[in-house]
SEGUNU-524747 format. One record per residue: residue in three letters; x, y, z of N, C-alpha, C in turn. Coordinates in nm, 2 decimals. Example, Ala and Ser with C-alpha at 12.3 -4.5 7.8 and 13.67 -1.06 7.14 Angstrom:
(r "Ala"; (1.32; -0.57; 0.78); (1.23; -0.45; 0.78); (1.32; -0.33; 0.78))
(r "Ser"; (1.28; -0.22; 0.71); (1.37; -0.11; 0.71); (1.29; 0.00; 0.79))
//
This chain:
(r "Met"; (-0.68; -0.97; 0.70); (-0.59; -1.00; 0.78); (-0.48; -0.88; 0.82))
(r "Ser"; (-0.47; -0.86; 0.94); (-0.37; -0.75; 1.00); (-0.22; -0.78; 0.97))
(r "Arg"; (-0.14; -0.68; 0.92); (0.00; -0.69; 0.90); (0.04; -0.58; 0.98))
(r "Thr"; (0.10; -0.61; 1.10); (0.16; -0.52; 1.18); (0.30; -0.51; 1.18))
(r "Thr"; (0.36; -0.39; 1.18); (0.51; -0.37; 1.15); (0.59; -0.37; 1.29))
(r "Pro"; (0.71; -0.40; 1.29); (0.76; -0.37; 1.44); (0.75; -0.25; 1.50))
(r "Ser"; (0.72; -0.14; 1.43); (0.69; 0.00; 1.50); (0.53; 0.00; 1.55))
(r "Gly"; (0.47; -0.10; 1.52); (0.31; -0.11; 1.58); (0.22; -0.07; 1.49))
(r "His"; (0.24; -0.06; 1.36); (0.14; 0.00; 1.27); (0.08; -0.10; 1.19))
(r "Asp"; (-0.05; -0.11; 1.16); (-0.11; -0.19; 1.07); (-0.09; -0.15; 0.92))
(r "Leu"; (-0.04; -0.24; 0.84); (-0.03; -0.21; 0.70); (-0.15; -0.27; 0.61))
(r "Ser"; (-0.24; -0.31; 0.68); (-0.35; -0.38; 0.59); (-0.42; -0.28; 0.52))
(r "Pro"; (-0.44; -0.29; 0.37); (-0.51; -0.21; 0.30); (-0.64; -0.14; 0.36))
(r "Leu"; (-0.68; -0.03; 0.32); (-0.79; 0.02; 0.38); (-0.90; -0.03; 0.29))
(r "Asp"; (-1.02; -0.07; 0.33); (-1.13; -0.12; 0.26); (-1.18; -0.01; 0.17))
(r "Ala"; (-1.25; -0.05; 0.06); (-1.28; 0.03; -0.05); (-1.37; 0.16; 0.00))
(r "Ala"; (-1.47; 0.15; 0.09); (-1.55; 0.26; 0.16); (-1.46; 0.35; 0.21))
(r "Glu"; (-1.36; 0.30; 0.29); (-1.29; 0.40; 0.37); (-1.19; 0.48; 0.27))
(r "Leu"; (-1.14; 0.40; 0.18); (-1.04; 0.46; 0.08); (-1.12; 0.57; 0.02))
(r "Ala"; (-1.25; 0.53; -0.03); (-1.33; 0.64; -0.11); (-1.35; 0.76; -0.01))
(r "Arg"; (-1.39; 0.74; 0.09); (-1.42; 0.85; 0.19); (-1.28; 0.94; 0.22))
(r "Arg"; (-1.17; 0.89; 0.21); (-1.03; 0.96; 0.23); (-0.99; 1.02; 0.10))
(r "Val"; (-1.02; 0.96; 0.00); (-0.99; 1.03; -0.14); (-1.08; 1.16; -0.16))
(r "Ala"; (-1.21; 1.14; -0.12); (-1.31; 1.23; -0.12); (-1.26; 1.36; -0.05))
(r "Asp"; (-1.19; 1.36; 0.06); (-1.14; 1.45; 0.15); (-1.00; 1.52; 0.09))
(r "Leu"; (-0.94; 1.47; -0.03); (-0.83; 1.53; -0.08); (-0.87; 1.65; -0.18))
(r "Ser"; (-0.78; 1.76; -0.18); (-0.79; 1.85; -0.27); (-0.76; 1.79; -0.41))
(r "Asp"; (-0.80; 1.87; -0.52); (-0.76; 1.83; -0.66); (-0.61; 1.82; -0.66))
(r "Glu"; (-0.51; 1.91; -0.62); (-0.38; 1.89; -0.62); (-0.32; 1.76; -0.53))
(r "Glu"; (-0.38; 1.73; -0.43); (-0.34; 1.61; -0.36); (-0.37; 1.49; -0.45))
(r "Arg"; (-0.49; 1.47; -0.50); (-0.53; 1.38; -0.59); (-0.44; 1.36; -0.70))
(r "Arg"; (-0.40; 1.46; -0.77); (-0.32; 1.46; -0.89); (-0.18; 1.38; -0.84))
(r "Val"; (-0.14; 1.45; -0.72); (0.00; 1.41; -0.68); (0.00; 1.25; -0.62))
(r "Ile"; (-0.09; 1.23; -0.54); (-0.09; 1.10; -0.46); (-0.15; 0.98; -0.54))
(r "Leu"; (-0.27; 1.01; -0.63); (-0.32; 0.91; -0.70); (-0.28; 0.89; -0.85))
(r "His"; (-0.22; 0.99; -0.89); (-0.17; 0.99; -1.03); (-0.03; 1.02; -1.05))
(r "Gln"; (0.07; 0.98; -0.96); (0.19; 1.00; -0.96); (0.26; 1.15; -1.00))
(r "Gly"; (0.19; 1.25; -0.95); (0.22; 1.39; -1.00); (0.34; 1.44; -0.90))
(r "Thr"; (0.39; 1.55; -0.96); (0.49; 1.62; -0.88); (0.45; 1.78; -0.87))
(r "Glu"; (0.48; 1.81; -0.72); (0.44; 1.96; -0.72); (0.56; 2.05; -0.77))
(r "Pro"; (0.55; 2.16; -0.79); (0.66; 2.23; -0.85); (0.76; 2.26; -0.73))
(r "Pro"; (0.89; 2.26; -0.75); (0.99; 2.28; -0.64); (0.98; 2.41; -0.58))
(r "Phe"; (1.02; 2.42; -0.46); (1.01; 2.54; -0.36); (0.86; 2.58; -0.34))
(r "Cys"; (0.75; 2.51; -0.36); (0.62; 2.56; -0.34); (0.54; 2.48; -0.23))
(r "Gly"; (0.60; 2.36; -0.20); (0.53; 2.28; -0.09); (0.51; 2.34; 0.03))
(r "Gly"; (0.40; 2.31; 0.10); (0.38; 2.39; 0.24); (0.47; 2.33; 0.35))
(r "Leu"; (0.52; 2.20; 0.33); (0.61; 2.16; 0.44); (0.75; 2.15; 0.42))
(r "Leu"; (0.79; 2.23; 0.30); (0.93; 2.24; 0.27); (1.01; 2.32; 0.38))
(r "Thr"; (0.96; 2.43; 0.43); (1.04; 2.48; 0.55); (1.00; 2.46; 0.68))
(r "Asn"; (0.90; 2.36; 0.70); (0.87; 2.32; 0.83); (1.00; 2.28; 0.91))
(r "Lys"; (1.00; 2.34; 1.03); (1.13; 2.30; 1.11); (1.07; 2.23; 1.25))
(r "Ala"; (0.92; 2.23; 1.27); (0.89; 2.18; 1.38); (0.92; 2.03; 1.41))
(r "Ser"; (0.92; 1.99; 1.53); (0.93; 1.86; 1.58); (0.81; 1.77; 1.57))
(r "Gly"; (0.83; 1.66; 1.51); (0.70; 1.59; 1.50); (0.74; 1.46; 1.39))
(r "Val"; (0.63; 1.41; 1.32); (0.62; 1.31; 1.24); (0.53; 1.32; 1.11))
(r "Tyr"; (0.59; 1.32; 1.00); (0.54; 1.33; 0.87); (0.44; 1.20; 0.84))
(r "His"; (0.32; 1.20; 0.80); (0.24; 1.09; 0.78); (0.19; 1.11; 0.64))
(r "Cys"; (0.14; 0.97; 0.58); (0.08; 0.98; 0.46); (-0.05; 1.06; 0.46))
(r "Arg"; (-0.06; 1.15; 0.36); (-0.18; 1.23; 0.35); (-0.30; 1.14; 0.33))
(r "Leu"; (-0.29; 1.04; 0.26); (-0.41; 0.96; 0.23); (-0.45; 0.87; 0.33))
(r "Cys"; (-0.36; 0.79; 0.40); (-0.42; 0.68; 0.50); (-0.36; 0.72; 0.64))
(r "Asp"; (-0.29; 0.81; 0.67); (-0.23; 0.86; 0.80); (-0.12; 0.77; 0.84))
(r "Leu"; (-0.07; 0.68; 0.75); (0.06; 0.60; 0.82); (0.19; 0.68; 0.85))
(r "Pro"; (0.25; 0.68; 0.95); (0.35; 0.75; 0.98); (0.49; 0.72; 0.89))
(r "Leu"; (0.54; 0.81; 0.83); (0.64; 0.79; 0.70); (0.79; 0.83; 0.76))
(r "Phe"; (0.79; 0.96; 0.80); (0.93; 1.00; 0.83); (0.93; 1.09; 0.96))
(r "Arg"; (1.03; 1.09; 1.05); (1.04; 1.18; 1.14); (1.11; 1.31; 1.13))
(r "Ser"; (1.07; 1.40; 1.19); (1.13; 1.54; 1.16); (1.27; 1.54; 1.19))
(r "Ser"; (1.33; 1.46; 1.27); (1.47; 1.44; 1.30); (1.55; 1.38; 1.18))
(r "Ala"; (1.48; 1.33; 1.09); (1.57; 1.27; 0.98); (1.54; 1.36; 0.85))
(r "Lys"; (1.48; 1.48; 0.86); (1.45; 1.58; 0.76); (1.59; 1.68; 0.76))
(r "Phe"; (1.62; 1.69; 0.63); (1.75; 1.77; 0.60); (1.72; 1.87; 0.49))
(r "Glu"; (1.80; 1.99; 0.47); (1.78; 2.08; 0.36); (1.87; 2.02; 0.24))
(r "Ser"; (1.79; 1.97; 0.13); (1.88; 1.92; 0.02); (1.90; 2.03; -0.09))
(r "Gly"; (1.82; 2.14; -0.07); (1.83; 2.24; -0.17); (1.78; 2.20; -0.31))
(r "Thr"; (1.68; 2.09; -0.31); (1.62; 2.07; -0.41); (1.48; 2.13; -0.46))
(r "Gly"; (1.43; 2.17; -0.33); (1.28; 2.24; -0.34); (1.18; 2.15; -0.30))
(r "Trp"; (1.22; 2.04; -0.24); (1.12; 1.95; -0.20); (1.16; 1.89; -0.05))
(r "Pro"; (1.08; 1.86; 0.05); (1.12; 1.81; 0.18); (1.19; 1.68; 0.16))
(r "Ser"; (1.29; 1.68; 0.22); (1.40; 1.57; 0.22); (1.44; 1.51; 0.33))
(r "Phe"; (1.43; 1.36; 0.34); (1.47; 1.30; 0.45); (1.57; 1.18; 0.41))
(r "Tyr"; (1.66; 1.15; 0.52); (1.75; 1.05; 0.49); (1.71; 0.92; 0.56))
(r "Gln"; (1.60; 0.92; 0.62); (1.57; 0.77; 0.67); (1.41; 0.78; 0.69))
(r "Thr"; (1.34; 0.66; 0.69); (1.22; 0.65; 0.70); (1.18; 0.61; 0.85))
(r "Tyr"; (1.05; 0.65; 0.88); (0.99; 0.61; 1.04); (1.00; 0.47; 1.04))
(r "Asp"; (0.96; 0.39; 0.94); (0.99; 0.24; 0.95); (1.01; 0.19; 0.82))
(r "Pro"; (1.12; 0.10; 0.78); (1.14; 0.07; 0.65); (1.03; 0.00; 0.58))
(r "Leu"; (0.93; -0.06; 0.66); (0.83; -0.13; 0.61); (0.72; -0.03; 0.56))
(r "His"; (0.70; 0.10; 0.61); (0.61; 0.19; 0.57); (0.61; 0.24; 0.44))
(r "Val"; (0.72; 0.24; 0.37); (0.75; 0.29; 0.24); (0.79; 0.17; 0.14))
(r "Arg"; (0.73; 0.17; 0.01); (0.80; 0.07; -0.08); (0.83; 0.14; -0.19))
(r "Thr"; (0.91; 0.08; -0.27); (0.99; 0.13; -0.39); (0.94; 0.08; -0.51))
(r "Val"; (0.93; 0.15; -0.64); (0.87; 0.11; -0.76); (0.97; 0.17; -0.86))
(r "Arg"; (1.00; 0.09; -0.95); (1.09; 0.14; -1.06); (1.01; 0.24; -1.15))
(r "Asp"; (1.06; 0.35; -1.17); (1.00; 0.46; -1.25); (1.09; 0.50; -1.37))
(r "Val"; (1.02; 0.47; -1.49); (1.09; 0.50; -1.61); (1.05; 0.61; -1.68))
(r "Ser"; (0.96; 0.69; -1.63); (0.87; 0.79; -1.69); (1.00; 0.91; -1.70))
(r "His"; (0.96; 1.01; -1.79); (1.03; 1.15; -1.81); (1.18; 1.09; -1.86))
(r "Gly"; (1.20; 1.00; -1.94); (1.33; 0.97; -2.00); (1.42; 0.94; -1.90))
(r "Met"; (1.41; 0.90; -1.78); (1.51; 0.86; -1.68); (1.45; 0.73; -1.60))
(r "Ile"; (1.55; 0.69; -1.52); (1.53; 0.55; -1.44); (1.54; 0.62; -1.30))
(r "Arg"; (1.44; 0.61; -1.21); (1.44; 0.66; -1.08); (1.35; 0.54; -0.98))
(r "Asp"; (1.38; 0.55; -0.84); (1.30; 0.48; -0.76); (1.20; 0.55; -0.69))
(r "Glu"; (1.07; 0.54; -0.75); (0.94; 0.61; -0.68); (0.93; 0.53; -0.55))
(r "Ile"; (0.88; 0.63; -0.47); (0.83; 0.57; -0.32); (0.68; 0.59; -0.31))
(r "Arg"; (0.64; 0.49; -0.26); (0.49; 0.49; -0.24); (0.47; 0.45; -0.08))
(r "Cys"; (0.34; 0.48; -0.03); (0.29; 0.45; 0.10); (0.29; 0.28; 0.09))
(r "Ala"; (0.33; 0.22; 0.19); (0.31; 0.07; 0.18); (0.16; 0.04; 0.22))
(r "Arg"; (0.10; 0.13; 0.29); (-0.05; 0.08; 0.32); (-0.14; 0.12; 0.20))
(r "Cys"; (-0.14; 0.23; 0.15); (-0.24; 0.27; 0.04); (-0.20; 0.29; -0.09))
(r "Asp"; (-0.06; 0.27; -0.12); (0.00; 0.27; -0.25); (0.00; 0.45; -0.29))
(r "Gly"; (-0.02; 0.52; -0.21); (-0.02; 0.66; -0.26); (0.13; 0.70; -0.30))
(r "His"; (0.13; 0.80; -0.40); (0.26; 0.84; -0.45); (0.32; 0.93; -0.35))
(r "Leu"; (0.44; 0.93; -0.33); (0.50; 1.01; -0.21); (0.61; 1.09; -0.28))
(r "Gly"; (0.70; 1.03; -0.36); (0.80; 1.10; -0.43); (0.91; 1.00; -0.49))
(r "His"; (1.03; 1.04; -0.47); (1.14; 0.94; -0.52); (1.25; 0.95; -0.42))
(r "Val"; (1.35; 0.83; -0.42); (1.45; 0.81; -0.34); (1.58; 0.81; -0.41))
(r "Phe"; (1.68; 0.88; -0.38); (1.81; 0.88; -0.45); (1.91; 0.85; -0.36))
(r "Asp"; (2.02; 0.81; -0.41); (2.15; 0.76; -0.34); (2.25; 0.87; -0.31))
(r "Asp"; (2.20; 1.01; -0.29); (2.30; 1.12; -0.28); (2.26; 1.20; -0.15))
(r "Gly"; (2.21; 1.11; -0.05); (2.18; 1.17; 0.07); (2.29; 1.18; 0.18))
(r "Pro"; (2.27; 1.22; 0.30); (2.37; 1.25; 0.39); (2.39; 1.14; 0.46))
(r "Pro"; (2.50; 1.11; 0.55); (2.51; 0.99; 0.64); (2.42; 1.01; 0.72))
(r "Pro"; (2.36; 0.90; 0.80); (2.43; 0.77; 0.80); (2.39; 0.68; 0.70))
(r "Thr"; (2.25; 0.71; 0.61); (2.22; 0.62; 0.52); (2.25; 0.65; 0.37))
(r "Gly"; (2.30; 0.78; 0.35); (2.33; 0.80; 0.19); (2.20; 0.82; 0.12))
(r "Gln"; (2.08; 0.82; 0.18); (1.96; 0.81; 0.11); (1.89; 0.98; 0.11))
(r "Arg"; (1.83; 1.01; 0.00); (1.75; 1.13; 0.00); (1.62; 1.09; -0.06))
(r "Tyr"; (1.52; 1.07; 0.03); (1.39; 1.06; 0.01); (1.32; 1.21; -0.02))
(r "Cys"; (1.30; 1.22; -0.13); (1.24; 1.36; -0.18); (1.09; 1.35; -0.20))
(r "Leu"; (1.01; 1.42; -0.12); (0.87; 1.41; -0.10); (0.81; 1.53; -0.15))
(r "Asn"; (0.68; 1.50; -0.21); (0.57; 1.60; -0.22); (0.52; 1.65; -0.10))
(r "Ser"; (0.52; 1.77; -0.05); (0.43; 1.82; 0.06); (0.29; 1.77; 0.04))
(r "Ala"; (0.24; 1.77; -0.08); (0.09; 1.72; -0.10); (0.06; 1.59; -0.06))
(r "Ser"; (0.16; 1.50; -0.06); (0.15; 1.36; -0.01); (0.16; 1.35; 0.13))
(r "Leu"; (0.19; 1.45; 0.21); (0.21; 1.42; 0.36); (0.13; 1.53; 0.43))
(r "Ser"; (0.11; 1.48; 0.56); (0.04; 1.55; 0.66); (0.14; 1.56; 0.79))
(r "Phe"; (0.15; 1.65; 0.86); (0.25; 1.67; 0.96); (0.17; 1.68; 1.11))
(r "Val"; (0.22; 1.59; 1.19); (0.18; 1.57; 1.33); (0.29; 1.62; 1.43))
(r "Ala"; (0.26; 1.74; 1.47); (0.37; 1.80; 1.58); (0.37; 1.72; 1.71))
(r "Asp"; (0.50; 1.70; 1.75); (0.50; 1.64; 1.87); (0.44; 1.74; 1.99))
(r "Pro"; (0.37; 1.66; 2.09); (0.30; 1.72; 2.20); (0.39; 1.81; 2.28))
//
């Protein structure tokens, strides 16, 4: 059954064959981060300094997640955004690993690990969605 968001995107999970095909296209590092809740080292991600206009998508299932207009320089070493493309495209999971309590963010369609969200971002939301570049693909505006 299709679950379409107000922004017009289908959140229905990928079928097993399609998911397997997409996982096979991931690099080892992308698999480690997306499928096993890994974290890339700070200041190393390929999208950290990207200033182009466009939309950041889930690397695994291609769901739009963040607009470049919501990206900001947080100084943390990971791409940071203050607002999602559509609130229904990202889900939060309590993360108690590494001796701390955090809110992990995952893709709402494929459950791929994206990063974490914190309450120390800029206005208007006060949120800082801290993402792994390995979890994202970028689609430039035409």
